[in-house]
Every structure is written in C-alpha cells, then in structure tokens.
C-alpha positions as CSV (number, residue, x, y, z in Angstrom):
1,M,144.1,141.8,142.0
2,L,142.0,141.0,138.9
3,D,139.6,138.0,138.8
4,L,140.7,137.0,135.4
5,W,143.2,137.8,132.6
6,I,142.3,136.5,129.1
7,K,145.7,136.8,127.5
8,N,147.0,136.9,123.9
9,A,143.5,137.2,122.4
10,K,142.6,138.5,119.0
11,V,139.9,140.9,120.0
12,V,136.9,141.5,117.7
13,D,135.3,144.2,119.8
14,G,131.8,144.3,118.3
15,S,132.1,147.7,116.7
16,G,132.9,146.4,113.2
17,M,136.4,147.8,113.4
18,P,139.4,145.6,112.5
19,S,140.6,143.2,115.1
20,Y,143.6,143.7,117.3
21,N,145.7,141.7,119.8
22,A,145.4,142.4,123.5
23,H,145.1,141.0,127.0
24,V,141.6,141.6,128.6
25,G,141.3,141.9,132.4
26,I,138.1,141.2,134.3
27,K,137.1,142.1,137.8
28,D,133.7,142.0,139.6
29,G,131.9,141.1,136.4
30,K,133.3,144.0,134.4
31,I,136.0,144.5,131.8
32,V,138.5,146.7,133.6
33,K,141.7,146.4,131.4
34,I,142.4,146.1,127.7
35,A,146.1,146.3,127.4
36,P,149.1,145.1,125.3
37,I,150.9,144.0,128.4
38,A,149.3,142.2,131.5
39,T,150.9,143.9,134.4
40,E,148.5,143.3,137.3
41,P,148.2,139.9,139.0
42,A,145.0,137.9,138.6
43,A,143.4,135.0,140.3
44,R,143.1,133.1,137.0
45,E,144.6,133.4,133.6
46,I,143.4,131.9,130.3
47,D,145.8,131.8,127.3
48,A,143.8,132.7,124.3
49,A,146.6,132.4,121.7
50,G,145.1,131.5,118.4
51,L,141.6,132.3,119.6
52,T,139.3,135.3,119.0
53,L,137.5,137.1,121.8
54,T,134.1,138.7,121.1
55,P,131.3,140.2,123.1
56,G,128.7,137.7,124.1
57,F,126.2,137.2,121.3
58,I,122.7,138.8,121.5
59,D,119.9,136.9,120.0
60,S,117.8,139.7,118.5
61,H,114.8,137.4,117.9
62,S,113.9,134.9,120.6
63,H,110.9,133.2,122.2
64,D,112.7,132.0,125.3
65,D,110.5,134.0,127.7
66,F,108.2,131.0,127.3
67,M,110.9,128.8,128.9
68,M,112.3,130.9,131.7
69,E,110.0,129.6,134.4
70,N,110.0,125.9,133.7
71,A,113.4,125.5,131.9
72,P,115.6,128.5,133.0
73,A,118.8,127.0,131.6
74,C,118.4,127.8,127.9
75,I,121.3,125.6,126.8
76,H,120.4,125.9,123.2
77,K,121.4,129.5,123.4
78,L,124.3,129.4,125.8
79,E,126.0,126.6,123.9
80,Q,126.1,128.7,120.7
81,G,127.5,131.7,122.5
82,V,124.3,133.7,123.2
83,T,124.5,135.6,126.5
84,T,121.4,137.8,126.0
85,D,118.0,137.1,124.5
86,I,115.5,139.6,123.1
87,T,112.2,137.9,123.6
88,G,108.4,138.3,123.2
89,M,108.5,138.3,119.4
90,C,105.9,137.7,116.7
91,G,103.0,139.0,118.8
92,H,103.5,136.3,121.4
93,S,104.3,137.1,125.0
94,V,103.7,135.3,128.3
95,A,101.5,138.1,129.6
96,P,98.9,139.6,129.9
97,L,96.2,137.0,130.5
98,S,92.6,138.0,131.5
99,Q,90.0,136.2,133.5
100,E,87.4,136.7,130.7
101,Y,89.6,135.2,127.9
102,Y,91.9,133.0,129.9
103,E,91.6,130.0,127.6
104,E,92.2,132.1,124.5
105,G,95.3,133.7,126.1
106,C,96.7,130.2,126.9
107,R,96.1,129.2,123.3
108,V,98.1,132.1,122.1
109,C,101.0,131.2,124.5
110,T,101.0,127.5,123.9
111,A,100.8,127.9,120.1
112,L,104.6,128.2,120.2
113,F,105.7,126.3,123.3
114,P,103.0,123.7,124.3
115,Q,105.3,122.2,127.0
116,G,107.5,125.2,127.8
117,V,105.4,127.7,129.6
118,N,103.8,127.6,133.1
119,M,100.4,129.3,132.6
120,D,99.9,130.3,136.2
121,Q,97.3,133.1,135.8
122,P,97.9,135.1,139.0
123,T,101.5,135.9,137.9
124,H,100.5,136.5,134.2
125,K,97.4,138.7,134.6
126,D,99.4,141.8,133.5
127,F,103.0,142.4,132.3
128,S,104.2,144.2,135.4
129,T,103.0,141.4,137.7
130,Y,104.6,138.8,135.5
131,L,108.0,140.6,135.5
132,E,107.9,141.2,139.3
133,N,107.4,137.4,139.9
134,L,110.0,136.3,137.4
135,R,113.1,135.5,139.4
136,D,116.7,136.3,138.3
137,S,117.8,132.8,138.1
138,F,118.2,131.8,134.5
139,C,120.5,132.0,131.5
140,P,121.1,134.0,129.4
141,N,120.1,137.6,130.2
142,I,116.6,138.4,128.9
143,G,114.9,141.6,127.6
144,F,111.1,141.6,126.9
145,H,108.6,142.7,124.4
146,I,104.8,142.6,124.9
147,G,103.0,140.7,122.2
148,H,100.1,142.3,120.4
149,G,98.4,138.9,119.8
150,T,98.6,138.2,123.5
151,I,97.1,141.7,124.3
152,R,94.3,141.2,121.8
153,A,93.4,137.8,123.2
154,A,93.3,139.2,126.7
155,V,90.8,142.0,125.6
156,M,88.9,140.4,122.7
157,G,89.6,136.7,122.7
158,F,89.7,135.6,119.1
159,A,87.1,138.0,117.8
160,R,87.6,138.8,114.1
161,R,86.6,142.4,114.1
162,E,87.9,145.9,114.9
163,P,88.0,146.7,118.7
164,T,85.4,149.0,120.2
165,A,86.7,152.2,121.7
166,A,86.6,150.6,125.1
167,E,88.4,147.5,124.0
168,L,91.1,149.6,122.3
169,D,91.5,151.6,125.5
170,K,92.1,148.3,127.4
171,M,94.7,147.3,124.8
172,K,96.4,150.6,125.3
173,A,96.3,150.2,129.1
174,Y,98.0,146.8,128.8
175,T,100.7,148.3,126.6
176,R,101.3,151.2,129.0
177,D,101.6,148.7,131.9
178,A,104.3,146.8,130.0
179,M,106.3,149.8,129.0
180,E,106.1,151.2,132.6
181,A,107.3,147.8,133.8
182,G,110.4,147.9,131.6
183,A,109.4,146.2,128.3
184,L,111.6,147.1,125.3
185,G,108.6,147.6,123.0
186,I,105.7,145.8,121.3
187,S,105.8,142.9,118.8
188,F,103.3,142.0,116.1
189,G,102.6,138.6,114.6
190,L,100.3,139.4,111.7
191,I,100.1,135.9,110.3
192,Y,98.9,134.4,113.6
193,T,95.5,134.3,115.3
194,P,94.4,136.7,116.8
195,G,97.1,139.2,115.9
196,A,96.1,138.9,112.2
197,F,92.7,140.4,113.0
198,G,94.2,143.7,114.0
199,D,94.1,146.3,111.2
200,T,96.6,149.0,110.5
201,P,94.9,151.8,112.5
202,E,94.8,149.5,115.6
203,L,98.6,148.9,115.3
204,I,99.3,152.5,114.8
205,E,97.4,153.4,118.0
206,L,99.4,151.0,120.1
207,C,102.7,152.0,118.5
208,K,102.0,155.7,119.4
209,I,102.1,154.7,123.1
210,V,105.3,152.6,122.7
211,A,107.0,155.4,120.7
212,D,106.1,157.9,123.5
213,Y,108.2,155.7,125.8
214,G,111.1,155.5,123.4
215,G,110.4,151.8,122.7
216,D,110.4,149.8,119.5
217,M,108.1,147.7,117.5
218,T,109.1,144.4,115.9
219,T,106.9,142.9,113.3
220,D,106.3,139.5,111.8
221,M,104.5,141.0,108.8
222,R,101.2,139.9,107.2
223,N,102.9,138.3,104.3
224,E,106.5,137.2,103.5
225,G,105.6,135.6,100.2
226,V,103.7,136.8,97.2
227,R,102.5,139.9,99.0
228,L,105.8,140.7,100.7
229,L,106.0,144.2,99.3
230,D,102.5,145.0,100.7
231,G,103.7,143.8,104.1
232,V,106.7,146.1,104.0
233,K,104.6,149.0,102.8
234,E,102.2,148.6,105.8
235,T,105.1,148.4,108.2
236,L,106.7,151.5,106.8
237,Q,103.4,153.3,107.0
238,I,103.2,152.6,110.7
239,V,106.8,153.9,111.1
240,R,106.0,157.1,109.2
241,E,102.8,157.8,111.2
242,T,104.2,157.1,114.6
243,G,108.0,157.7,114.3
244,I,108.6,154.4,116.2
245,R,111.9,152.6,115.9
246,C,111.2,149.4,113.9
247,V,112.7,145.9,113.4
248,I,111.3,143.8,110.6
249,S,111.4,140.2,112.0
250,H,113.2,137.4,110.1
251,H,113.1,139.2,106.8
252,K,112.8,136.8,103.9
253,A,111.0,136.0,100.7
254,S,109.3,132.7,101.2
255,G,106.8,130.5,99.4
256,G,108.9,129.1,96.6
257,P,110.7,130.3,93.4
258,K,107.8,132.7,92.3
259,N,108.6,134.9,95.3
260,W,112.4,134.7,95.3
261,G,114.4,137.9,94.5
262,Q,112.0,140.3,96.2
263,P,114.6,141.4,98.8
264,A,116.2,143.3,95.9
265,L,113.1,145.5,96.0
266,T,112.5,145.6,99.8
267,L,116.0,146.6,100.9
268,P,115.9,149.8,98.9
269,M,112.5,150.6,100.5
270,I,114.2,150.3,103.9
271,D,117.1,152.4,102.8
272,K,114.8,155.1,101.7
273,I,112.8,155.4,104.9
274,N,116.1,155.5,106.9
275,E,117.3,158.3,104.6
276,E,114.1,160.2,105.5
277,G,115.2,160.1,109.1
278,Y,113.3,157.2,110.5
279,T,114.9,154.1,112.0
280,V,114.2,150.6,110.5
281,F,116.4,147.5,111.0
282,L,116.0,143.8,110.2
283,D,116.7,140.5,111.9
284,Q,117.3,137.2,110.2
285,Y,118.0,133.6,110.9
286,P,120.6,132.1,108.4
287,Y,118.6,129.3,106.8
288,V,116.5,128.7,103.8
289,A,113.8,127.0,105.9
290,T,111.1,128.5,108.1
291,S,109.5,127.0,111.2
292,T,106.4,127.6,113.2
293,G,103.4,125.7,114.6
294,L,101.8,123.3,112.1
295,A,98.4,124.8,113.2
296,S,99.3,127.9,111.1
297,E,98.3,125.8,108.1
298,I,94.7,126.1,109.2
299,P,93.2,129.4,107.9
300,G,92.5,132.0,110.6
301,R,88.7,131.9,110.1
302,F,88.7,128.3,111.4
303,L,91.6,128.6,113.9
304,S,89.8,131.4,115.7
305,L,87.0,129.0,116.6
306,P,86.9,127.6,120.2
307,K,89.0,124.4,120.2
308,A,86.0,122.1,120.8
309,E,84.1,123.7,117.9
310,L,87.2,123.4,115.6
311,L,87.6,119.7,116.5
312,A,84.0,119.0,115.8
313,K,84.3,120.7,112.4
314,I,87.4,118.7,111.5
315,N,85.8,115.5,112.6
316,D,82.6,116.2,110.6
317,P,83.0,115.1,106.9
318,A,81.3,118.2,105.6
319,G,83.2,120.5,107.9
320,R,86.5,118.9,107.1
321,K,85.9,119.3,103.4
322,E,85.2,123.0,103.9
323,I,88.5,123.4,105.8
324,V,90.4,121.3,103.3
325,D,89.1,123.3,100.4
326,V,90.2,126.6,102.0
327,M,93.6,125.2,102.9
328,L,94.3,124.0,99.4
329,G,92.7,127.1,97.7
330,G,92.6,125.4,94.3
331,R,96.2,124.1,94.6
332,T,97.3,120.5,94.5
333,D,98.6,118.7,97.5
334,E,102.1,119.0,96.1
335,E,101.8,122.7,95.4
336,R,100.5,123.4,98.9
337,F,102.6,121.0,101.0
338,G,105.4,119.8,98.8
339,R,108.0,122.0,100.6
340,L,106.8,121.3,104.1
341,M,108.4,119.1,106.8
342,I,106.8,118.0,110.1
343,G,109.1,119.4,112.8
344,A,107.8,117.6,115.9
345,S,104.8,115.4,116.6
346,R,104.1,113.6,119.9
347,A,101.4,111.4,118.5
348,Y,103.4,110.5,115.4
349,P,107.0,110.7,116.5
350,E,108.1,108.7,113.4
351,Y,106.9,111.7,111.3
352,S,109.2,114.2,113.1
353,G,111.8,115.4,110.6
354,M,109.9,113.9,107.7
355,M,108.6,115.8,104.7
356,V,104.8,115.9,104.7
357,S,104.8,114.0,101.4
358,Q,106.7,111.1,103.0
359,A,104.5,111.1,106.1
360,A,101.4,111.1,103.9
361,K,102.6,107.9,102.2
362,L,103.0,106.2,105.6
363,H,99.7,107.7,106.8
364,G,97.8,106.5,103.8
365,K,96.0,109.8,103.1
366,P,96.6,112.9,101.1
367,M,99.0,115.5,102.5
368,V,96.3,117.9,103.6
369,E,94.4,115.2,105.4
370,T,97.6,114.0,107.0
371,V,98.3,117.5,108.3
372,L,94.9,117.7,109.9
373,D,95.1,114.2,111.4
374,V,98.5,115.0,113.0
375,L,97.2,118.3,114.4
376,V,94.2,116.7,116.0
377,A,96.3,113.9,117.5
378,D,98.8,116.4,118.8
379,D,96.1,118.7,120.2
380,F,97.3,121.3,117.7
381,A,100.8,121.4,119.2
382,S,102.7,120.0,116.2
383,T,105.4,122.1,114.6
384,E,106.5,122.5,111.0
385,I,109.5,123.4,108.9
386,G,109.0,124.9,105.5
387,F,111.7,125.0,102.7
388,G,110.5,128.1,100.9
389,M,113.5,130.4,100.6
390,C,116.6,130.6,98.4
391,E,120.3,131.0,99.3
392,E,120.7,134.1,97.2
393,D,118.1,136.0,99.2
394,V,119.5,134.8,102.5
395,E,122.9,136.0,101.6
396,R,121.7,139.3,100.2
397,I,119.8,140.0,103.5
398,L,122.7,138.9,105.7
399,A,125.1,141.2,103.8
400,Y,122.7,144.2,104.3
401,P,124.3,146.6,106.9
402,R,121.1,146.9,109.0
403,T,120.5,143.2,109.5
404,M,121.0,141.6,112.9
405,V,121.3,137.8,113.6
406,G,118.5,136.0,115.5
407,T,117.4,132.4,116.0
408,D,113.6,132.6,116.2
409,G,114.1,129.1,117.6
410,L,111.2,127.0,118.7
411,W,112.5,124.6,121.3
412,Y,111.6,123.3,124.7
413,P,113.0,120.4,126.8
414,G,111.5,117.1,125.7
415,T,110.6,118.2,122.2
416,L,111.0,115.5,119.5
417,G,112.2,117.8,116.8
418,A,113.2,121.4,116.1
419,H,114.6,123.7,113.5
420,P,118.4,123.7,113.8
421,R,118.4,127.5,114.0
422,A,117.5,127.1,117.7
423,F,120.9,125.5,118.4
424,A,123.2,126.7,115.6
425,S,122.3,130.1,114.1
426,F,125.3,132.0,115.4
427,P,128.1,129.4,114.7
428,R,126.4,128.9,111.3
429,V,127.0,132.6,110.4
430,L,130.6,132.5,111.7
431,G,131.5,129.2,110.1
432,H,129.4,128.9,106.9
433,Y,128.8,132.5,105.8
434,V,132.0,134.2,107.1
435,R,134.7,131.6,106.8
436,E,133.4,129.4,104.0
437,R,131.1,131.6,101.9
438,R,132.9,135.0,102.7
439,I,129.6,136.8,102.5
440,I,130.6,139.2,105.3
441,T,133.8,139.7,107.4
442,L,134.2,138.3,110.9
443,E,134.2,141.8,112.3
444,E,130.9,142.7,110.5
445,A,129.3,139.4,111.6
446,V,130.2,140.1,115.2
447,R,128.8,143.6,114.9
448,K,125.5,142.2,113.7
449,M,125.5,139.8,116.7
450,T,126.5,142.3,119.4
451,S,126.7,146.1,119.3
452,M,123.9,146.5,116.7
453,P,121.2,144.7,118.8
454,A,122.6,146.3,122.0
455,A,122.2,149.8,120.5
456,I,118.7,149.1,119.0
457,Y,117.3,147.7,122.2
458,G,119.1,150.0,124.6
459,L,121.1,147.3,126.4
460,K,123.5,149.2,128.7
461,G,126.8,147.5,129.2
462,K,126.3,145.0,126.4
463,G,127.6,144.5,122.9
464,L,131.2,145.8,123.0
465,I,134.5,144.9,124.4
466,R,135.4,148.2,126.2
467,E,136.6,149.0,129.7
468,G,133.6,149.4,132.0
469,M,131.4,147.1,129.9
470,D,129.9,143.9,131.3
471,A,132.2,140.8,130.9
472,D,129.8,138.8,128.8
473,L,132.2,137.3,126.3
474,C,132.8,134.5,123.8
475,L,136.2,132.9,123.1
476,I,136.1,131.1,119.7
477,D,138.4,129.4,117.3
478,P,137.6,131.3,114.0
479,N,139.2,128.5,112.0
480,T,136.9,125.7,113.3
481,I,133.7,127.4,114.6
482,L,130.9,125.7,112.7
483,D,127.3,124.6,113.2
484,N,126.8,120.8,113.2
485,A,123.0,120.8,113.7
486,D,120.9,120.0,110.7
487,F,117.2,119.1,110.1
488,K,117.8,115.5,111.3
489,N,120.4,116.1,114.0
490,W,118.8,119.4,115.1
491,N,120.4,119.7,118.5
492,A,124.0,118.7,117.6
493,P,126.5,120.9,119.4
494,C,128.7,123.3,117.5
495,T,132.5,123.1,117.3
496,G,135.0,125.9,117.9
497,L,133.2,127.5,120.8
498,K,135.9,127.3,123.6
499,Y,134.4,129.5,126.4
500,V,131.4,131.6,127.1
501,F,131.6,134.1,130.0
502,M,128.7,135.9,131.8
503,N,129.6,138.6,134.3
504,G,133.2,137.4,134.0
505,E,132.4,133.8,135.0
506,I,132.7,130.8,132.7
507,V,129.3,129.3,131.9
508,V,130.2,127.2,128.8
509,T,133.4,125.2,128.1
510,D,133.8,123.5,124.7
511,A,130.2,124.2,123.9
512,K,128.9,122.6,127.1
513,H,127.0,124.5,129.8
514,N,128.3,124.0,133.3
515,G,125.0,124.6,135.0
516,K,125.5,128.2,136.3
517,L,122.5,130.5,135.9
518,L,123.8,134.1,135.9
519,G,121.2,135.8,133.7
520,K,119.3,138.9,134.7
521,K,116.1,140.7,133.6
522,L,117.1,143.6,131.3
523,L,114.4,146.1,131.9
524,R,114.3,149.5,130.3
525,S,114.3,152.5,132.6
526,W,112.2,155.3,131.1
C-alpha cells in the first residue's frame, strides 16, 4: 500500500519539458509511481484536479544557515514552497570562528542577522565541528557554503592587506576542512568587510582547493553598478585560472539609470565562457530593489575599525566629517541616498519601511547624518533597501537560460522590517513574471527553481518529479499563485500555494506551515 496518491495533477516535472497529466504515488518519502491510472491502494488520496504539481522549490541563494540553531522553522521559505535552501552566500557563513579574532568573526556573522545566530564559539570554531553539532531538526533542507569573509576574519581579523604565506595557508586549511565536512563550495562577498580586502590572487588560491573537490564558487562581485563589467571580468578570470564551477550571485545592474542596460553586455560574456567549456550560472531575486545591512553605507576603511574606535570616530565632530565626506564622495544627499529605504531599525521603528529622505525630515538632519545616527542607535544592526534597478534588466536576466531563482532574503523572527523577497520571490516569479508578464513559461520557471539548482549543487534526489526521487513537492494553483508581500506588508502570505510536501509529508497547507521540521543537512560526499 502506498502512503499517498496525488491524483489528477498537471505535472510540471522540473525538467523544462511540457506538462502532462498523471497520478503520483508516494511511499516512505519517495516518489514510487507516476501513472495515468492509480491502481494500488493508498492510505491517503489528494485530488489535485485543476492544480499543478511541481518539485519542491530550491532557494539557490539563501542565508538561512544563520537561523537554523535559534529559529529552525524557516516559515518564510516553507510558506512560499521552498523545500531546500542553499546557504552560506555572499562570503558569510556561521563558521569558522577563531579565538584570536572571535569578536571580528562575530561581527561578520551578525552583520546579516543580528538576532538570528547563536554565536557559541565551541561549536563554530571550524566548519566540520559546526556541521557535526547542527541537529537535523529544521525546515527546509539545507546545503552549505563556507564564506570567504568569515574565513578571512578568523585568520586576519579586519586587516586591510594581503595575507602572509602562513595566513594564506590557514585560510586554505579552513577551506579544506569545510570541503571535507561536506560543504558545497566557497562563497565570496566582495563588497563586504573583510572579504573586500581579498585580492584576485587570494581568491584564486582558495578556489583551486574547492575545485579539486569538485565544489563551486558563488560570488557577490566587487561591483554591480558603474564597474559591473570589471566585476564580471574578475569573476571569469578566476574561473579560467581554476576551472571552478561558478554562480554569479543576484546578478543585476544597480545604482540608478546610468548603470541600467549593462546585462545586455554581461550575458554575452557569460555565454562566451560557457562556450569555451567552463561552467558559469547566475542566480537572481525578482525585484528592482536590493537589500543588505545599512552599515554597508560606511566605507570599508572605517567599517574595518574596531567597533569602539568606529563609534568614537562617528561621535567626534572631526571624525564624523571625515566619514561623511567619504560617504558622499562629492555627491549630494539626494544623489547618494535618494533611492534608499530603511529596512528595519530597532531604535527608530517608525523609520522602518521609510525612504531615507522621509526619515531625515522626521529626524531633522541631512540624510547622511540620519543614516549614521540610525546605525549608532541600532549598534550597526539596521538594514536597508535600495531601489537601484530597472524592470527591463530584471526581465532580461530572468529570461536568460542559465539564471536560477533565489531569495537572498534577510529575515529573522522579531525583525521589524524586511525585503519582501524573503517571503515572496518564488510566487512572484510564478504569478507576476509567468502568468501576468509572460516573460518565461511555467515549465521554464519551475526548471529554474528546481532541477537547475539541484544539478549545479549536486543535490541527489532533488529537483525532478521522477520515480525514485525524494517526495519534496509543491501543489499550486497556477491561475491564482501570487506574491502579496510588498515593501510595507513585507511578510504577507502568498496565495495559490495549496500544499508543500517534504519526504512525502504535508508541511504546508494553504501557505501555512503546520510545525513539522523534516529538513536534513545536505552534505556533499567527495
């Protein structure tokens, strides 16, 4: 007897091939039957007439490793259909932490999730120890990258220089430890401190190790605005010199109209390197707005200072003027901060979801001064949302065959504000860009959400509806699936998501998690 029949479904199997009608049978957490007629008995049946069955979605760009210990039920992912997270992105991972640079390591980790991660040093001293101590009691499934910024902080703190030979050897040792423990690869965050201080040769040396294990590199490039092409060129240089499989993180052209249109130049560069025999993909969140920590507005030369020294400099009139002058760089307040929104502020909750220009009026100071005041009051834990992209570029990148869907969502329980991508990226693609805008087909969208990331990251049993595959599935109404979250109601649930299954068990009904924690660590076996 089967555990479950999902009957009369329109199956979009994740391969990109046209949909078909079938009954899908599940037993012991696996898909065991795909048939035109349901002949065997089952303990339960679900009539999926009028609905579409897909593989469970794979978030190709996630930071949920920072939540798994303190908030293991990642409802913001489950309730949009995500059954697997690929984590450790943008150079940020929970481990390793060193005794010598413990404070600096914590600063790297808490830059993204100030309330979400338990910085318990004994279990985070190296990647293998961290993974051994992380229990399988969370949702969704999770695969891991080791973050270059976290490695660098463990070895060098926030030093703005090249590593010595001994320091580079330590960084390599941390990288090997992570790969031996089952990490998928290494991530770079080259706009963040201290990852930004690593030069190209340093990145190449670490990628050589990861490539030897068959792992990948993901990269938040040094620039996604006026120097976007330079960022892509550096990335492709690393690929050519190491042969590593690469994913360019949240590919975009940001910073305003002067930078828009550049994907028309970058995508042919990516085509060319793939034609040469290398492997380069992209991930993308489907919005025209970015999000990160508000502290990223402070230039790295200052942000790398010890926190007490940075605070003293901000509170000193001469020091503050120096920081303000570098932040503005000859631009006006409006030119520098006119497209920026405050995402979440504990000290100034009334500013959450407010453009910096509006907050500055309430604050009674220029925008740059308001940003500094909010950061100091929030102990540098504020977040931001920046409206720097255009729809044409978003649609061009989404339509590109090598683009996966990811959230890059910054959220933790208790936050006062977040980018809606954390809660709504996948239904937004299916509702807005597939059904309403018709940028891609439903079958192609599901491929980008399932089999493509499963193949790139080596996730066995995931990403396709096939007999023998894991029964991680979504049952959606393609006529009503839609994101409802926006920049004010950032955690509004989606519509049209009827069921989410993990290991053949229902974990979400009508976009509401039922509390089951069925996720597993997905570790690569070399």
